[in-house]
N, C-alpha and C positions, 0 to 999 in steps of 0.2 A: 904584293898588295893583298890585304885581307878582304876576302869576299864575304861581306857582312850578311848578304841575303842568304847565301848558302849556309853560313854558320848559324844564322837565326833559325832556318828551317831544321837544321840538324838538332839544335838545342830543343826546339819545340817538339820534335819527334821523341827525343829522350825524355822530356818532361811528361808528355802524354803517356808514354810507356810506364814511367815511374808512377804517375798518378793512378793509372789503371791498376798497377800492382799494389800500390799502397792502399787502395780503396777496398781491397779484399784480402784478409789474412790468409785465406786458403789459396789465393792466387799467387802470393809471393812466398809461401812456405815451401821450402825445399825438403823433400822426403829422401832420407838416406837409408839404403838397405844395409843392415848390419849382419843379418843371418838370413839365408834363403836356402833351405835344404829339403829336398823331397826324396833323396836316396835313389833316384832313378838312374844315376850315372854309376852306381855300384855294379861292377862286373862280376863274373864268376858264378852267376845264378842261371846255369844253362837249362835246368829242368825244374818242373814243379817239385817242391820239396827240398830244393837246394838251400843251404844255409851258409852265410859267411859271418864269422864272428867279427865284432868290432876290432878286436885285437889283431886279427889277420888283415883286415882292411888297412888299419893304421900302419902296420908293419910293411905291407907290400904295395899298397895303393893309397897312400895317405892323402893324395890330392882328390880322392873321391869323397872326402868328408871335410867339413869346415876346418880351417887351420886352428890348431890348438885343442881339438876335440879330445876329451879324456873320458875314461870309463872306470868303473869299479864294480866287481862282483866276486862271489866266491869261486866261480869257475869261469874261464875265458868264454865258454859257450853260452853263458847266461845273458849276454847282450849281443844281438846279431841283427842282420838285415836279411829279409826274405822277400819273395815275390808275393803279389796279392793273390795268386792262385794256390798259395800254400795252405795246408790243412788248418793251420791255426786261424786263418782268416775265413775259410769256407765252412768250417765246422760251426754247429749251432749250440745254443745253451752254454753250459759250463765248459765246453771243450774248445770254444773259439769265439770269434768276433762277428759271426753271422754275416759275413761278406761286407762288413762295414767299409773296408778299404777298397774303393772302386776307382777305375774299372778292374774287375777281377781277371787279370791276364798277366802275360809274361813281361810286360813292359813297365808295370807299376810296382815299385818296391816300397817297403816301409820298415821301420825300426821295431825291434822286439826287445823288451826288457823283462826278464823273469821266466824264460822258457828256452830250453836247449834245441828242441827239434819237434817237428810234427805238431799235433794238436796240444792244447794245454794238458799236461800230464803230471808226472811225479817230480821232475827235476827242473829247477831247484824247488824245494818246498820250505826253505827258510833263508833268512839273511837279508841284508840291505844291498841293493844294486842301484847304480846311477849312471846317467850319461850327462856330460857337461859340454855345453857349446859356448865358448868365450867370444866376446866382441868388445869393441871400444867405442864409447860415445864421444863425439867430438866436443870441444869447448862450446859452451852456450847452448847446449841441448835443452829443449823445453818439455818434450814429451817422448815417450816410447810406446809403440804399439806392438803387441805380441799376439800371434795367432798360431794355431796348430790343430790338427785332427788327432783325436785320441780314442782309444777303446780300452776299457778296464774290465776284465772278465775273469771267470774261474769258478771255484767252488769254496763254500764256507759253511760248515755245519753249525757254526755258532760257538765253537770252543776256542776260537782264535780270531784275530783281526789283522788283515793285511791292509796296507795303506799305499796309495799312490799320491804323490805330492810333486808339485812343480814349484821351483824356487827361482827367484831373481835376486842376484847378489852383486854387490860391488866389492866383496871380500872384506868389508868392515861391517856392513849391515845386510841382512837377508830378509826378503819378503816372500811369504808363501802366497803364490797367486792362484793355486788350485789345490784342493785337498779332497780326496775321496777315500772311503774305507769300505771293506767288505762287511756284510754281504750285499751292499748296494753296488751293483755293477751297472755301468752305463758307457755310452759312447757319444761322440759329438764333435763339434768344432768350438774351440775356445778362442775368443778374440776380445781384447780389452786394451784400453789406452791408459797409460800410467804417467802422471805428471812428474817428471824427473828433470830437475834443473842442474846443470853442471857448469862449473866455473873453469874447468880445465879438462883435457882429455881423461876419460875415466874408464878403466877396465871393468867389464861386467861379465856375467855368465848366466846363462839360462840352464837350469839343471832339472832333469827328470829323474825322479827316484821311485823305487818300489821297495817296500819293506814287507817281507813275508814272515809271519809268526812262526815260531819253532813248534809247529804242530802239523801232523800228517792230515789233519782234518781241514786244513786250508791249503789251497794252491791256486795262485793267480798269475796273470801276466798282463803286460801293458803293450799296446801297439801305438806308435807315434808316426805321423807323416805331415808333410807340408808345413814345416816350421818356418815362420817368417817373423823377423824382428826388424822394425823400421823405426827411425827417429827423426825428429823435426827440430831444426835449429831455432833458438829463441828469436821471435820476430824483431826484437830490437837490433840485432846484428844486421838484419837485412834493411832496416830503416836507414842505416848509415849510407847505403847505396843511393837511396832516394834523396837523402840530404845532400850528398855529393853532387848529384845531377842537378838539383835545384840551385846549388852554389854555382855550377857552371853556367846555368841560365842567367842568373843575376849578373855575373861577371861579364858575360857576352853582351847583355843588354846595356850595361854601363859603358862598355867599350864602343858599342855601336853609336851611343848618343854623342860620345866625344868626336 
């Protein structure tokens, strides 16, 4: 025998839950983490000054970077991971990042693009380098939030221009979400929401690039840490859940009256 009282109570609980959720977009929005990388699980950095190239990490410990990570540089040493107590972070002025990446200790790692070892020096002093982190947006995504910490520093006497750019691409269209050029050097946290609507699963990539002019009068490097990419499904897809629960409620009420 159908226990109508119990069913009615259950349906009411479901309807109340759905109503509370539907009453606030923020409440029923599901946040999906697509990329979450702080480089702290990279091993092999036993002492201050240790350097591990991205090529070495991907070859020997690929699980320590997001799946599908790729890089490009004139030399394998041009993209690497270091500890926050490395000279490139603790040095001041044109030689480093003024301890921007904190805490400055052996447990905090970050990514370097455009410098081989120690403080910002002579190698490399030209060419384009990049790091690419791929991810896939699910069907019916409505927005993407991207955040990361960055430091762009070095020297520029005015005879050349080095550029740091961050790109978001679906491999058909590319959006430049940040662009800096020497001699304007800066550091900070980038965070922005991008309205991106998908009708099907969509491969994407977040790409960090450094282009150094072919001049010995410019030499720059970029530090990157705490990369976070999240996405939110379109609210309409979650409204279906609420509609389904309300349908259950009406059906149960009709059956109860009979």
